[in-house]
C-alpha positions in Angstrom: 207.3 16.6 36.8 204.6 19.1 35.9 201.6 17.1 34.7 199.6 18.4 31.7 196.1 18.5 33.2 194.2 20.6 30.7 191.9 19.5 27.9 193.4 17.8 24.9 191.8 17.8 21.5 192.6 16.3 18.0 192.7 18.8 15.0 189.0 18.2 14.3 186.9 19.2 17.3 183.6 19.8 15.6 180.3 17.9 14.9 178.9 17.9 18.4 175.1 18.0 19.1 173.6 18.2 22.6 170.6 16.0 23.2 169.0 17.3 26.4 170.2 20.9 26.5 168.9 21.7 30.0 170.5 23.4 33.0 173.8 21.5 33.2 174.3 21.7 29.4 173.8 25.4 29.4 175.7 26.2 32.6 178.7 23.9 31.9 178.8 22.1 28.6 178.1 25.0 26.3 180.4 27.4 28.1 183.2 24.8 28.1 182.8 24.2 24.4 182.7 27.9 23.6 185.8 28.4 25.6 187.7 25.6 24.0 186.5 25.9 20.4 184.3 22.8 20.3 182.0 23.0 17.3 178.3 22.6 18.4 176.2 21.7 15.4 173.0 22.1 17.4 171.0 21.4 20.5 167.6 19.8 21.4 165.5 19.8 24.6 162.1 18.1 25.1 160.9 21.5 26.4 161.2 24.1 23.7 161.2 27.0 26.1 164.5 25.6 27.5 166.4 26.4 24.3 164.4 29.4 23.2 167.3 31.8 23.8 170.2 29.4 23.6 171.5 30.7 20.3 171.4 34.3 21.5 173.5 33.4 24.5 175.8 31.0 22.6 176.1 32.3 19.1 178.4 29.4 18.1 175.5 26.9 18.4 174.4 26.1 14.8 170.7 25.4 15.3 168.0 24.2 17.6 166.5 20.9 16.5 162.7 20.3 16.5 163.1 16.8 17.7 165.7 14.3 18.9 165.1 12.2 15.8 166.1 15.3 13.7 169.3 15.6 15.7 170.2 11.9 15.3 169.5 12.0 11.5 171.7 15.1 10.9 174.8 13.9 8.9 176.8 16.8 10.3 176.6 15.3 13.8 179.5 13.1 14.7 179.1 13.1 18.5 176.0 13.2 20.6 176.5 14.8 24.0 173.7 13.0 25.8 172.9 15.4 28.7 169.6 13.9 29.8 168.9 12.3 33.2 169.8 8.7 33.9 166.3 7.3 33.4 166.0 6.1 29.9 169.6 6.9 29.1 170.4 3.4 27.8 167.6 3.8 25.2 169.1 7.1 24.1 172.6 5.5 23.8 171.1 2.7 21.7 169.4 5.2 19.4 172.6 7.2 18.9 174.6 4.0 18.2 171.9 2.9 15.7 172.4 6.3 14.0 176.2 5.7 13.9 177.0 8.6 16.3 179.7 8.5 19.0 178.3 9.3 22.5 179.3 11.3 25.5 176.7 10.4 28.1 176.2 12.5 31.3 177.0 10.8 34.6 175.7 8.8 36.3 175.6 6.5 33.3 172.7 4.7 35.0 171.4 4.0 38.5 169.5 0.9 37.3 171.0 -2.6 37.9 168.9 -3.8 35.0 170.4 -1.2 32.6 173.8 -2.0 33.9 173.3 -5.7 33.1 172.0 -4.8 29.6 174.9 -2.4 28.9 177.4 -4.9 27.5 175.1 -5.9 24.7 174.6 -2.3 23.7 178.4 -1.6 23.8 179.1 -4.7 21.8 176.8 -3.2 19.0 178.7 0.1 19.3 182.0 -1.7 18.9 180.7 -3.5 15.9 179.6 -0.2 14.4 182.9 1.5 15.2 181.2 3.8 17.6 182.8 5.0 20.9 180.7 5.5 24.0 182.1 7.6 26.8 180.8 9.1 30.0 181.1 12.7 31.1 183.1 12.0 34.3 184.4 15.6 34.1 185.7 15.4 37.7 188.6 13.2 36.5 189.9 16.4 34.8 189.5 18.7 37.8 193.1 20.0 37.8 194.2 18.8 41.2 192.6 15.4 40.7 194.0 15.0 37.2 197.5 15.9 38.3 197.2 13.4 41.1 196.2 10.7 38.6 199.1 11.4 36.4 201.6 11.5 39.3 200.3 8.2 40.6 200.7 6.6 37.1 204.3 7.9 37.2 204.9 6.2 40.6 205.4 9.5 42.4 204.4 8.1 45.8 204.9 4.4 45.3 201.9 2.1 45.8 198.7 3.6 47.1 198.0 2.7 50.7 194.9 4.8 51.3 192.7 7.6 50.0 190.7 10.1 52.1 188.2 12.8 50.9 186.5 15.3 53.1 183.6 17.5 51.9 184.3 20.8 53.7 181.8 23.1 52.0 178.0 23.7 51.8 175.9 21.2 49.9 174.3 22.5 46.7 170.5 23.2 46.9 168.8 19.8 47.2 165.4 20.3 49.0 162.6 20.7 46.4 164.8 19.5 43.5 164.6 16.3 41.5 167.8 15.2 43.2 166.0 14.9 46.5 163.8 12.2 45.0 166.7 9.9 44.4 167.1 7.4 47.2 170.5 7.8 49.0 171.2 10.6 46.6 174.6 11.6 48.2 175.9 8.0 47.9 174.5 7.2 44.4 174.7 10.5 42.6 176.6 13.4 44.3 179.5 11.3 45.5 179.9 9.5 42.2 182.7 11.8 41.1 184.6 11.1 44.3 184.0 7.3 44.0 185.1 7.4 40.4 188.4 9.2 41.0 189.1 7.1 44.0 188.6 3.9 42.2 190.9 5.2 39.5 193.6 6.1 42.0 193.4 2.7 43.7 193.7 1.0 40.4 196.4 3.2 38.9 198.3 3.2 42.2 198.7 -0.6 42.3 195.9 -1.5 44.7 193.8 -3.2 42.1 190.0 -3.2 42.0 187.7 -2.4 44.9 186.4 -5.7 46.5 183.9 -4.3 49.1 181.9 -1.2 49.8 180.5 0.0 53.1 178.2 3.0 53.5 176.0 4.8 55.9 173.9 8.0 55.6 171.9 10.0 58.1 170.0 13.2 58.7 171.9 15.8 60.6 171.0 18.5 63.2 169.6 21.6 61.5 168.6 19.8 58.3 165.3 21.2 57.2 162.3 18.9 57.4 161.5 19.4 53.7 164.9 17.9 52.7 164.1 14.3 52.3 167.6 12.9 51.7 170.1 12.5 54.4 172.8 15.3 54.4 175.5 13.1 56.0 177.2 10.2 54.3 180.3 8.1 54.9 181.5 5.6 52.2 184.4 3.2 52.6 186.1 1.2 49.9 188.4 -1.8 50.4 190.7 -3.7 48.0 192.2 -7.2 48.0 195.7 -5.9 49.0 194.5 -4.0 52.0 194.5 -0.4 50.6 191.4 1.4 51.6 189.5 4.7 50.9 187.1 6.8 52.9 184.7 9.5 51.5 183.0 11.7 54.1 180.2 14.3 53.9 179.4 15.6 57.4 176.5 17.9 56.3 176.1 21.2 54.6 179.2 22.7 56.2 179.9 26.3 57.1 183.3 27.4 55.9 185.1 30.7 55.2 187.5 28.9 52.8 185.3 26.1 51.4 186.7 23.2 49.5 187.1 19.4 49.2 190.5 18.4 50.6 191.9 15.0 49.8 194.9 12.8 50.7 196.5 10.0 48.8 198.9 8.1 51.0 201.5 5.8 49.3 204.4 3.6 50.3 207.0 6.4 49.5 205.0 9.6 49.8 201.7 11.5 50.1 199.7 13.7 47.8 197.6 16.4 49.5 195.2 18.7 47.7 191.8 20.1 47.3 189.2 20.8 44.6 186.3 23.2 44.0 185.5 26.8 45.0 189.0 28.2 44.3 190.5 25.8 46.8 192.4 24.0 44.0 195.9 22.9 45.1 198.2 19.8 45.2 201.5 19.0 46.8 203.8 16.0 46.8 205.4 15.1 50.2 208.2 12.6 49.9 209.0 12.6 53.6 211.7 15.2 53.4 210.3 17.9 51.0 206.8 19.2 50.2 206.6 20.3 46.6 203.6 22.3 45.2 202.4 21.1 41.9 201.5 24.0 39.5 197.8 23.9 38.4 195.9 25.7 35.7 192.2 25.9 34.9 189.3 24.7 37.0 186.9 21.7 37.2 184.1 24.0 36.0 184.3 24.3 33.1 187.6 22.8 31.9 186.7 19.4 33.1 183.7 19.3 30.8 185.8 20.3 27.8 188.4 17.6 28.7 185.9 14.8 29.0 184.7 15.6 25.4 188.3 16.1 24.3 189.2 12.6 25.5 186.4 11.1 23.5 187.4 13.0 20.4 191.0 11.9 20.8 189.9 8.3 21.2 187.9 8.5 18.0 190.8 10.1 16.1 193.3 7.6 17.5 191.0 4.5 17.1 191.1 3.5 20.8 188.8 3.3 23.8 188.6 6.6 25.8 189.8 6.7 29.4 186.2 7.6 30.3 184.7 4.8 28.4 181.2 3.5 29.3 182.8 0.1 30.2 185.1 1.8 32.7 182.4 4.2 34.0 180.1 1.2 34.7 182.6 0.0 37.3 182.0 3.2 39.3 178.2 2.7 39.0 178.6 -0.8 40.4 180.3 0.7 43.5 177.7 3.4 44.2 174.9 0.8 43.8 176.8 -1.3 46.3 177.0 1.7 48.6 173.2 2.2 48.3 172.7 -1.5 49.2 175.0 -1.2 52.1 173.2 1.9 53.5 169.8 0.1 53.0 171.2 -2.7 55.2 172.4 -0.4 58.0 176.0 -0.2 56.9 176.7 -3.9 56.3 179.7 -4.2 53.9 178.7 -5.4 50.4 181.2 -7.4 48.4 181.9 -6.4 44.8 182.6 -9.3 42.5 185.5 -9.0 40.0 
């Protein structure tokens, strides 16, 4: 089996507007949409200088809106790509739903337990209005991770026994950035992609939902004093059937061939692979033969196109997207539990069904 890992779109891939067209939108969203023919009606940023040259660099962008309200009122906009930070995001989702727009919200969906509790009521209003709300968990479509997901759904290695991730590359710049102000940032924000895909694999591989989370983080030798957040984190997930997962960042690692290797062990085989920084690979080991899985594309930027494509397909096919806000909220619950565990010195935190 050769899994189809690339972006999938319906015939109509237009009508997108980006609300919050800052750094990530201009470095990943817009390049992905330009590459894959996604029609961008317009963009808006609360800081006009941010979008001053956006149409010169991305000629396919239709316009720059003077306000968020103007964007939401535009009848040409079908989908709001909500690329703001997590604070206040629920209010933006509500505003887009009220305007009758589908939403692709940046991850993390929220880091607020209060917002998480209020989310079902917002999504109920979205359902009543026929509006779909998805989350930009673009990591799900990193080619090696996506191929692994599809192979697991096909039963390629039986039932999942365990998942292991190792971060074997430098950390991105953190000191002096807004990310360094987020408590337990590695656990709650940076590792969210890894938590999300691992939860997906455990579920799709027959292990069911995660029932407990344990996490610790710490400063490491050589970490600069101005870097406030710990640079080391270990997060463990457990399920009711005994399948487990471990995610490990040892620090800002030095590597000549950097990447993020992973292993998915099952009852009849193993998946071994890696993502990021041209390390992309995947193989299936059935105990007698190791078979390389062909991969095309890259997480940046194909994953961003695929997350939008999945929402567009869900709208066209009148179904919930794989990356629905309901599903993404489960991953948020896990990273909030990881934060609580780290606050308690690594005591496991149970996650209710």
